[in-house]
Residue, then its C-alpha position, 0 to 999 in steps of 0.5 A: m477553867a477559862k471564862i467563856l466570851d459569849g457572843k450572844a451577849v455582845a450581839s444583844k447589845l449591838r441589837e439594842k443600839q440597832s433598835e435605837n438607830l432604826e427608830i431615829l431613821k423611821k421618824s425621818g421616814r427612812i427604812p434601810g434596805l439591804m440586798t444580798l447579791r448571790v451567785g449560784e446555789e451554795k448551801d452555806d450562802i443560802a443558809y446565811e442569806s436566810s438568816v440575814k433575811k429573818r433578822c431584817e424582817k424582825l427589825g423591819i428592814n427592807f430586804f432584797s435578794t438578787v440571785l445570779d447564775k454561777d456562769i453569769a457573763l462578767s459584763e452582765f455581772k458588772n451591769k447588775i452592780e451598776e444597777i445596784n449602785a444607782d438604786g436609792g432604796i438599797d443602803g447596803v449590799l452583801p455579796l455572797s460567793p462571787g466564786r470566780k476571781e473576775l467577779s470578786l474583782a468587779v465587786s471590789d472595783m465597782l461596788d459603791y463603797k458607801k453601800d459596802i457593808d462587809g468591807f469588800t471594796d478597795i476603798s473600804m479596805a483603804g479606810v481600815f488601813t489608813n484608820k479613816k472612816t471611808g466605808f466599813p471594815p469586814c464584819t468578822a474583823r469588827a466582830c472580834m473588836e466588838i467582843l474585846d470591847f464588850y468584855d473590857i479587854d484592852v489591847a493597848r500595849k498588849a502582845v497580840t498574835v493573829i494567825g491568818r492573813s486573809l483580807v477578810v479577817g487577818k490583815p484588816l483585823s491586824m490593822m484595827l488592833l494596831n490602831k488601838d495601840a496593840t503590838v501585833t504579830v501576824c502568823h501564817s502557813k510559812t511561820e516557823n515555830i508558830s506555837e511558840v509565837a502564839s503561846s507567848s502572846e497575851i491575846l491570840i486570834l485564830a483565823v486559820g480555817k482548820a478545825g483544831f489547828a491550835t493545840e495545847e502548846f499554842f496556849s498559855p495561862g491568862q491568855t485571851v483566845i478569839d476563835v474565828g474558825t468555822n469548820y464543818i465536820d459531819g454536820k457539826v461546827y468546830g473552831d480553829a482551837d482545840f477547845e477542850s485543851a484551851k479552856r483548861i489553860v487560857g484565861a478566856i476564850t470564845p466558843v464555836p458556835g456561839g462566839v465570833g459568828t454570832v456577833t458577825t451577823a449582828v455587825l452586818l446589820t449594824q453597818l447597814i444601819e450606819a450606812a443608812m444614817s450616813k446617807e440621811r446626814s449627807 
């Protein structure tokens, strides 16, 4: 049976460091401020916003929320971003479901990268691809790396397969793995013999967005599987892996729920606090 890579333990360690850094900030009279920039009334966005707010309140972080109509004019949306950029009380911004392409582009083009705590902006993404500390990586991508680090899974010289090529997970995570000297293969919907590629890897990262996508032929003994999938079916959440098949074969696997998603929220606040500390040093 596979070892379960519990995300709660990873998140707990991150929260310990958060508390330490918050004490440092508070001694200098600084309290970090996080703003959610939500467009529309999507249930998932509202639920995520609520969970972030509760965590901020528990840590004593200032929480602000801006809710915009889903049909907001592009010019008005851009004005709001400019206001947020100029607000010294906001250290980090979490855009939630801009939805329309032009709104997403406005965020990536205009949001101050120093306040971009989830890797949305072009400058933040450039930092990931060039391995420079400009901005922050997407939280989910960093969450995967935090899990690997916490469980002492060294990626250097390992064959790693990432299934998924999104800008949220697949592409930035691949770069982060390369920067740690992993040998990375990126697979996607057009990849032939994808299960063969996956099963030949020592570390398999699933970021497909399809419940049960990876079946037993994707897995091999001793393999580490990081399941990024969050797929809702009849009110329950499932990963991209057929978990029951995987845990009989592989060496270690993250559960869903309780794995990557749990760490992602913790990473968000870690990066917020890091943004506030960076401002304090400048």
